[in-house]
C-alpha positions as CSV (number, residue, x, y, z in Angstrom):
1,M,0.0,0.0,0.0
2,Y,2.8,2.4,1.0
3,D,6.4,2.3,-0.2
4,H,9.4,3.1,2.0
5,S,10.1,6.7,0.8
6,E,10.1,9.4,3.5
7,N,7.1,11.1,1.9
8,A,5.1,7.9,1.8
9,E,5.9,7.2,5.5
10,H,4.8,10.7,6.4
11,E,1.5,10.2,4.5
12,A,1.0,6.8,6.3
13,V,1.5,8.3,9.7
14,T,-0.8,11.3,8.8
15,R,-3.5,8.9,7.6
16,L,-3.2,6.7,10.7
17,F,-3.6,9.8,12.9
18,E,-6.7,10.9,10.8
19,L,-8.3,7.4,11.3
20,A,-7.6,7.4,15.0
21,R,-8.9,11.0,15.5
22,N,-12.1,10.1,13.6
23,G,-12.6,6.9,15.7
24,E,-12.1,4.6,12.7
25,T,-9.8,2.1,14.3
26,D,-11.7,-1.0,13.6
27,N,-11.0,-1.5,9.9
28,C,-8.5,-3.1,7.6
29,E,-6.7,0.2,6.6
30,Y,-6.1,1.1,10.2
31,S,-4.7,-2.3,11.0
32,Q,-2.4,-2.3,7.9
33,L,-1.0,1.1,8.7
34,D,-0.6,0.3,12.3
35,S,1.4,-2.8,11.5
36,M,3.5,-1.1,8.8
37,I,4.4,1.9,11.0
38,Y,5.1,-0.3,14.1
39,G,7.4,-2.4,11.9
40,R,9.3,0.7,10.7
41,L,9.7,2.0,14.2
42,A,11.0,-1.4,15.4
43,Q,13.5,-1.4,12.5
44,A,14.6,2.1,13.3
45,Y,14.6,2.0,17.2
46,G,14.4,-1.7,18.0
47,G,17.1,-3.5,19.9
48,A,17.8,-6.6,21.9
49,E,17.5,-4.6,25.1
50,Q,13.9,-3.6,24.5
51,V,10.9,-5.8,24.5
52,A,7.7,-4.7,22.7
53,T,4.4,-5.4,24.1
54,R,1.2,-5.0,22.1
55,A,-1.9,-4.0,23.8
56,G,-4.6,-3.8,21.1
57,S,-3.3,-1.2,18.7
58,I,-1.2,0.5,21.2
59,Q,2.5,-0.2,21.3
60,V,4.3,-0.1,24.6
61,Q,8.1,-0.4,25.0
62,T,9.3,-1.9,28.3
63,A,12.8,-2.4,29.5
64,A,14.0,-6.0,29.3
65,A,14.6,-7.8,32.5
């Protein structure tokens, strides 16, 4: 749906925000955008010392024990 260019990533985040702001979080587009953005964040900031916990569509970063 979205490529990996900086502009496309900005558009994806903007669209995800619009969907969330409008309460449209229970649809396929929201789920795809959420997954794609979470994956890109994990690529950029992920590390062995962090454990990601998913709570619905909210991503929570916790320190590894």
